[in-house]
MIPAFI-398601 format. One record per residue (C-alpha): y, z, x; residue number from 1; residue in one letter. Coordinates in Angstrom, 2 decimals. Layout:
N
        y        z        x  num  residuo
        Y        Z        X  NUM        a
...
//
This chain:
254
        y        z        x  num  residuo
   -18.84   -65.02    48.25    1        x
   -15.59   -66.68    50.04    2        x
   -13.18   -67.45    47.27    3        x
   -11.58   -71.56    48.45    4        x
    -8.54   -70.69    46.96    5        x
    -6.81   -67.34    46.93    6        x
    -6.62   -65.47    43.56    7        x
    -2.82   -64.10    43.17    8        x
    -1.95   -62.06    40.13    9        x
     1.06   -61.66    37.88   10        x
     2.14   -58.88    35.70   11        x
     6.03   -58.11    34.56   12        x
     7.76   -56.99    31.55   13        x
     9.80   -60.44    31.61   14        x
     8.27   -61.77    28.42   15        x
     7.78   -65.42    27.95   16        x
    10.65   -66.54    25.97   17        x
    12.82   -67.23    29.54   18        x
    11.99   -68.98    33.12   19        x
    11.54   -65.65    35.03   20        x
     7.99   -65.85    35.14   21        x
     8.03   -69.26    36.48   22        x
    10.28   -68.69    39.02   23        x
     8.33   -66.29    40.66   24        x
     5.13   -68.43    40.33   25        x
     7.33   -71.48    42.22   26        x
     8.06   -68.62    44.76   27        x
     4.19   -67.55    45.47   28        x
     3.14   -71.41    45.35   29        x
     6.26   -72.56    47.98   30        x
     4.51   -70.04    50.29   31        x
     0.59   -70.54    49.53   32        x
     0.22   -73.91    48.17   33        x
    -3.41   -73.69    47.21   34        x
    -2.91   -70.74    45.35   35        x
    -4.63   -69.97    42.05   36        x
    -1.82   -68.01    39.83   37        x
    -3.74   -65.92    36.79   38        x
    -1.17   -63.67    34.72   39        x
    -2.58   -60.39    34.33   40        x
    -0.20   -59.75    31.51   41        x
     4.32   -60.21    30.91   42        x
     4.20   -58.38    28.20   43        x
     4.95   -54.80    29.49   44        x
     7.45   -52.80    27.56   45        x
    10.66   -53.28    28.62   46        x
    11.36   -51.06    31.89   47        x
     7.80   -49.12    31.08   48        x
     6.33   -47.94    34.35   49        x
     3.63   -46.31    33.56   50        x
     2.28   -49.03    31.56   51        x
     2.52   -51.55    33.83   52        x
     0.83   -48.64    36.07   53        x
    -2.12   -49.22    33.64   54        x
    -2.20   -52.81    33.55   55        x
    -1.65   -53.15    37.19   56        x
    -4.67   -50.90    37.36   57        x
    -7.15   -52.29    35.10   58        x
    -6.16   -55.82    37.22   59        x
    -7.66   -54.33    40.58   60        x
   -10.62   -53.12    38.75   61        x
   -11.34   -56.63    37.45   62        x
   -10.91   -58.76    40.76   63        x
   -12.78   -58.81    43.87   64        x
   -11.76   -58.00    47.73   65        x
    -8.56   -60.21    48.73   66        x
    -6.98   -60.62    45.86   67        x
    -2.89   -60.04    45.62   68        x
    -1.20   -58.62    42.70   69        x
     2.18   -59.53    42.27   70        x
     3.92   -56.44    39.63   71        x
     7.39   -56.44    38.77   72        x
     8.67   -53.89    36.43   73        x
    12.08   -52.70    38.09   74        x
    14.67   -51.34    36.13   75        x
    16.25   -50.38    39.98   76        x
    16.50   -53.84    40.84   77        x
    19.62   -54.32    43.53   78        x
    19.74   -50.07    43.71   79        x
    18.32   -47.94    46.56   80        x
    14.33   -48.11    45.72   81        x
    12.38   -49.65    48.45   82        x
    10.13   -52.03    47.97   83        x
     6.18   -51.43    48.46   84        x
     3.11   -52.90    49.08   85        x
    -0.43   -50.88    49.11   86        x
    -3.46   -51.70    50.18   87        x
    -6.09   -50.88    47.60   88        x
   -10.02   -51.66    46.82   89        x
    -9.93   -54.40    49.50   90        x
    -6.69   -55.92    47.32   91        x
    -3.28   -56.57    48.00   92        x
    -0.50   -55.17    45.17   93        x
     3.28   -56.04    45.75   94        x
     5.66   -54.18    44.01   95        x
     9.11   -51.91    43.95   96        x
     8.20   -48.58    44.86   97        x
     8.92   -47.04    41.56   98        x
     5.81   -45.41    40.65   99        x
     4.38   -49.11    39.49  100        x
     1.04   -48.97    42.15  101        x
     0.57   -44.97    40.97  102        x
    -2.56   -45.94    38.52  103        x
    -4.19   -48.17    41.06  104        x
    -4.24   -45.04    43.76  105        x
    -5.24   -43.00    41.34  106        x
    -7.96   -44.89    40.87  107        x
    -9.09   -46.27    43.60  108        x
    -8.32   -43.50    46.37  109        x
    -7.93   -43.88    49.13  110        x
    -4.91   -46.59    49.30  111        x
    -2.80   -47.99    52.27  112        x
     0.98   -47.68    51.47  113        x
     3.63   -49.43    53.33  114        x
     7.14   -50.35    52.74  115        x
     8.12   -54.41    52.73  116        x
    10.52   -55.13    55.28  117        x
    10.92   -58.96    55.24  118        x
    14.07   -60.25    53.67  119        x
    15.31   -63.73    53.09  120        x
    18.79   -64.80    54.80  121        x
    20.14   -64.96    50.88  122        x
    18.72   -63.31    47.90  123        x
    20.08   -62.57    44.18  124        x
    20.53   -58.65    43.67  125        x
    18.96   -58.91    40.62  126        x
    15.91   -61.06    41.15  127        x
    13.84   -59.65    44.04  128        x
    10.84   -60.64    42.18  129        x
    11.48   -64.12    43.03  130        x
    13.32   -63.73    46.66  131        x
    11.83   -61.08    48.10  132        x
     8.05   -59.91    46.20  133        x
     7.07   -62.99    45.43  134        x
     7.16   -65.05    48.63  135        x
     5.39   -61.82    50.18  136        x
     2.96   -61.95    47.71  137        x
     2.63   -65.61    48.79  138        x
     2.43   -65.49    52.52  139        x
    -0.35   -61.96    52.01  140        x
    -2.46   -64.80    50.11  141        x
    -2.25   -66.99    52.90  142        x
    -2.89   -64.69    55.51  143        x
     0.36   -64.33    57.28  144        x
     0.27   -61.53    59.67  145        x
     1.31   -58.80    57.85  146        x
     3.35   -56.79    60.85  147        x
     5.67   -59.30    59.93  148        x
     6.32   -58.27    56.61  149        x
     5.43   -54.56    56.32  150        x
     5.41   -51.21    58.35  151        x
     3.19   -48.17    56.99  152        x
     4.85   -45.90    54.35  153        x
     3.29   -42.82    53.69  154        x
     6.09   -41.04    51.05  155        x
     5.28   -43.99    48.08  156        x
     6.96   -43.32    44.83  157        x
     4.37   -42.00    42.38  158        x
     3.99   -41.06    38.84  159        x
     3.31   -37.24    37.18  160        x
     0.29   -39.29    35.90  161        x
    -3.36   -37.75    37.10  162        x
    -6.97   -38.17    36.73  163        x
    -7.72   -35.03    34.33  164        x
    -9.53   -32.04    36.38  165        x
   -10.30   -29.89    33.57  166        x
   -10.15   -29.44    29.73  167        x
    -6.33   -28.36    30.09  168        x
    -5.55   -31.29    31.99  169        x
    -6.37   -34.49    29.19  170        x
    -3.26   -36.64    28.44  171        x
    -3.06   -39.44    26.33  172        x
    -1.58   -42.20    29.22  173        x
    -1.41   -45.59    27.42  174        x
    -1.36   -46.97    24.02  175        x
    -2.96   -50.51    23.88  176        x
    -2.13   -53.43    21.90  177        x
    -4.82   -52.57    18.74  178        x
    -2.91   -48.72    18.71  179        x
    -6.09   -47.18    20.95  180        x
    -4.92   -44.01    22.72  181        x
    -6.23   -44.39    26.74  182        x
    -5.95   -40.95    28.18  183        x
    -6.47   -39.55    31.66  184        x
   -10.26   -37.84    30.81  185        x
   -12.80   -40.03    32.76  186        x
   -15.98   -40.12    31.77  187        x
   -17.65   -38.06    34.10  188        x
   -15.50   -35.13    32.76  189        x
   -16.04   -35.44    28.98  190        x
   -20.00   -35.95    29.18  191        x
   -21.54   -39.41    27.26  192        x
   -24.28   -37.19    25.51  193        x
   -22.43   -37.08    22.38  194        x
   -22.37   -33.28    21.98  195        x
   -18.41   -32.68    23.05  196        x
   -16.34   -32.56    20.10  197        x
   -12.70   -34.04    20.79  198        x
    -9.09   -32.71    19.92  199        x
    -5.70   -35.20    19.96  200        x
    -2.07   -33.52    19.42  201        x
    -3.69   -30.62    17.61  202        x
    -5.90   -33.05    15.61  203        x
    -9.69   -32.27    15.34  204        x
   -11.22   -36.02    16.21  205        x
   -14.96   -34.95    15.93  206        x
   -17.67   -35.64    18.02  207        x
   -17.91   -38.09    20.87  208        x
   -18.97   -41.50    19.62  209        x
   -21.15   -44.85    21.85  210        x
   -18.86   -47.68    19.97  211        x
   -15.98   -48.04    17.21  212        x
   -18.75   -49.44    14.39  213        x
   -20.17   -45.59    14.78  214        x
   -18.06   -44.45    11.99  215        x
   -16.20   -45.90     8.90  216        x
   -13.36   -47.89     8.24  217        x
    -9.90   -46.11     8.57  218        x
   -11.97   -43.28    10.37  219        x
   -10.55   -42.07    13.56  220        x
   -12.99   -41.05    16.78  221        x
   -13.15   -40.43    20.49  222        x
   -15.44   -42.87    23.29  223        x
   -15.22   -43.49    26.24  224        x
   -13.51   -47.15    26.18  225        x
   -14.10   -49.88    28.72  226        x
   -11.78   -48.89    31.66  227        x
   -14.33   -45.79    31.72  228        x
   -11.56   -43.23    30.19  229        x
   -11.71   -41.00    27.25  230        x
   -10.15   -43.15    24.34  231        x
    -9.09   -42.11    20.57  232        x
    -8.99   -44.93    17.80  233        x
    -9.51   -45.64    14.76  234        x
   -11.61   -48.15    13.55  235        x
    -9.94   -51.09    12.21  236        x
    -6.61   -49.30    12.05  237        x
    -4.36   -48.10    15.04  238        x
    -4.58   -44.43    16.65  239        x
    -0.99   -44.76    16.97  240        x
     0.01   -45.33    13.78  241        x
    -2.56   -43.59    11.73  242        x
    -2.54   -40.42    13.81  243        x
     0.85   -40.46    15.30  244        x
    -0.23   -40.43    19.19  245        x
     2.30   -41.20    21.79  246        x
     1.81   -41.36    25.07  247        x
     1.81   -37.79    27.05  248        x
     0.08   -36.25    23.84  249        x
    -2.43   -33.61    24.76  250        x
    -6.50   -34.16    24.40  251        x
    -8.97   -31.64    24.63  252        x
   -12.54   -31.59    24.27  253        x
   -15.44   -28.95    24.48  254        x
//
């Protein structure tokens, strides 16, 4: 079904205390006045490109083709890093070329990647999200010819994070607001029959469960989360706090 108003989502580490998000929205609307702006999150931990990449991939998974995702977690703003765009799952991503698009490309391959070549006559050296990326996102939402904005790029910067291929590849890649630890292990690799046993950071978690209420309050469990990835959780608690899990910790199963 065609979308009457083009959708542009926004993901950043700007927080909500300042006017930075509003400034980006104004820039998008200036170039696509009919855009429907949707906030994914602006609470990505400061400068945490991996966490931003995870949030961005979840947005790509949730929305339909022709959506434009503007993502700005940009600790290198004003430096030599490029600005980039990607076409993934029929949707556009606009972001710094610093690895932010990694998880979307890993989970929804293949994708096309581009360098943003358009520049305004003047721009701030510290706010490319407003002055360069937001206008490009607006134009892409408004179906402006992409060859006026982008050129193909075959060497985007990618983070060293991958979908697990075997039992030795499992890692925690994200801790959500509940303290649940998402791994890079897809459901089809570990299976969903309940026979797998899971270990995280050398601690036995136990057999694979179906949902959080399968264990008593305060008890740890492993299950397939809503992202289709293996997750370590503590019912009514935080796996990060109770189990001490951190991004990068090893996860195994058999």
